N, C-alpha and C positions, 0 to 999 in steps of 0.2 A: 336465263341464269340469274342468280341472286347475289347481291353484294354481301359483304361480311355482316353488315348491320342487319340486313333483311334476314340473312341466314340465322343470325343470333336470335332474332325475334321468333322465327319459325321453329327452331329447335329448342329454345330455352337455354342454350349454352351462352355464356358470356363471351365477348370478343376475345378476352384474354385466354380463356380456356380453348377456344377454337384455334388461336395461334399456337398454343402449346401443343395441341393434338397434331397440328400441321408439322411442327418441329420434330415431334416424335414419330412422324410418318404414319400416324393412326388415321388421319383424316386429310387426304390430299385433295385440294380444291380442283374443280374441273379445269380451271384456267387461272393463271396468274399473269397479270399485265406486267411485262418486263420493264416497261417505262416507269410506271407508278408503283409497282409492287402490290397493287390491289388484288385481292383474292376474290374469285367468283365461284359459286357453288351451284350444283344442279340437283335434280330429284334423287339421284343415286347417293349423293352426299348426305341428303336428308335421311335416307334409310340407314346409312352408315352411322350417322350421328345418333339416331334412335337406338341402334344396337349398342353403341359405345355407352350411352347413358344408362341403358338397362344393365349392362355388364358391370358398370361402376356401382350401380345400386346393389348388385350382388357381391360387391367388394373385391372384384377381380383387380389385380394390379395392371398397370398400363402395358407392361411387357407381355403379359399373357393375353390381354385383349388384342394386341397387335397380331400375335400368333394365331389367335382364333379367327380374326377377320381375314388374315392372309391365306389361311388354309381351308376354311370351312364356309359353307353356305346354309346348312340346315341345322336345326336344333339337335336332331338325332345324331349328328356327326360329332357333337362336343360333349357327349354323355360323360366321358372320362374326365374332362375338365370340370364338369358340374359336380361329379362325385368327389373329386379331389378338393374342390372349393368348399363343398359342404363339410367335409372332414376338417378342413382348416378353420372354418367358422366355428364349428363345435369346440375345437381346441381353444380358440380365442375366447369363446364364451366361458369355458371352464376357468381359463386364466383370469378373465375379468371378474368372474364370481369370487374367485379366491382373493383377488386384490380388493374387491369391495368388502369382503368379510374381514380382511386384515385392517382396512381403513375403519370399519365400524368398531372394531375392538379398540383401536387407538383413540377414536373420537369418544367412545363411551368411557374409557379409562380416564382420559384427560378431563372430561366433563365432571366425572365423579371427584377427581382430585381437586379441581377448581372449586367445586361446591364445598368440599371439606375444608379447603383453605379459608373460604369465606365464613363458614359456620362454626368451625371447631374452636373450642376454648383451650385445647391442648392441656386439659387437666385430667387427673386420674378419675376413672369411673369403673363401674361394674356392669356387666351385661351377660346375658345368656347367648351362647353361640351354638349353632347347629352342627351336626356331624358333617364331615367333609371328606369326600373321596379324593385322595392325592396319589401322585406318583412321585417317588423320592429316590435320591441317591444318598446313601449314608457313607460317611468318610471321616477320616481324622486328619487334622492339619491346622493351618492358620485361618483365622477368620477372613483374612484378606484374599483367600483362595476361593471364596464363594462364587466369584464371577465365572471362573473356569468351569465349576460344577454346574452352574446354571446354563452355560452354553451347551454342555453335553446333554443335560436334561432336556433342554428345549428341542434339540434335534430328535431325541427319542420320543418325546410326547407329541410334538408336531401339532396337527390340527385338533387334537383332543383336549387341548388346554382350555380351561373354563374359568380362569380367575387369576388373581394376583399371585406372583411368586412369593414364597416364604421360606424362612429357615427355621428349623427346629433345633434347639440347643439342649443336649441331654446332660450336660455338666451343671452341677449346682454352683460351681465357682469358675472364675476366669482361668483359661488355660492358654498358654502362649503358643505352643507348637503342635499340640495334639488334642485340640478341641474336638469333641464328639458332636458332629453336625450332620443333620439331614437336610439336604436341599430339596425343596418340594414345589410342586405345581398342582393346583386343583385340576382334575381331569374327568372326562366321561368316556365310556366305551373304549377304554384303552386296554390292550392285551399285554401280557408280560413280554418285555423285551430286555435282553442283556442284563445289566445290573439293576434295572428298575425294581423298586419296592412299591408294590401297590397295596395300599391299606386305607382304612377309614379313621380319620381323626375323630375322637369321640365328642359328642355334644357335652355341654356343661356350662358352668358359670366361671367367668374369668374377671380378673382385674386387668384393666387395659389403660393404655396411654398412647396417644398419637404424638410421635416425635416429629417436629419440623426442623429440618436441617440435615447436614451431612452426617454420615455414619460415625465420623470421628467424635461427634459430640453425643452419641447415644448414652454414654455413661451417666450424663447428667439426668437424662430421663429415667434410666434404670435406678438411680439413687432416689428419685422422686417416687417411683412406683413401689420400690422395696420398702421405703419408709411408710407408705400407706399400708402395705401388707402387714408390716410389723405392728403398727398401731391398731389394726383391726384384729390382730392375732389369728390370721388365717393360716391354714395348712395348705401349702402349695404343692402342685403336682407337676412333675416334669413330663415332657420337655417344655421349655419356654418357647413361645412362638413369636417370630418377627415377620410381619406381613408388609411387603413393600408396595404401598399404595401409589407412590409416585417416586420414580427414580430417573435414571437416564432414559430419555425417550427413544423411540424406534428411529427417529430422524435426527434429533439434536440431543446432545448430552444434557442441555438445560442447566439451570442454576442450582447447585447443590443446596443453597439456602432454602429452596422451595421443595426439597425432597420430603416425602412423608412416609414414615415407618410406624406401623402400629405394633406395639409390644403387648402381648397377651400372656398373662400368667394364670393358668387354670388353678382354681381353688376347690377344696373339698368342703 
């Protein structure tokens, strides 16, 4: 028979793990010295340890391993367990892939926002923008109600989201209670659902400004960009676009002073 140290070296299991398996009645030593409490193992225990280690590699929980060892002796006897475990692992893989995809989106978004914070001069500029496929919900109400609309839209768009959230404002002036707003998300391969409006934002030239800070201070940036448009004598096209480059995070709300909102006014 082998001492626990010898058994550990033979099987590649740590002494701590061997003791745990004994407590769980997965691996019962051949003999335990009642005086010293020392455990001793035989060749059958080595075979059991090999089976346990292999089943653990297949990600079986200890409770199922115990059931398998107690009830079966041949691989062919546990096909149902193997099939079930394969399905469980495939489900876990899908969940992990989904989590990895969500993490990648958060990481990419935060990297882009961080770079913009470091590089942007937050001054008015002009640029060409490409056409963009979006899913939107158009509604009338207060500007402060946008959050609720985005929650609903996010559930409808789900995995098809491909960019930053944005609001489209169809009014040429400020409206307190009945602003005409479309809450939008860039999407791909999304089919019509419920109240969703699927359409293409046209490409074109815009005057833009990245606003840094909370939404309560957006009026200052609007004053700056409107002054620029007037001085250039540009003809503007509705709707005005607000693109939320950095806002409350998926995990933390963050500091509103570091929120980034890009205002785009299309010009003819």
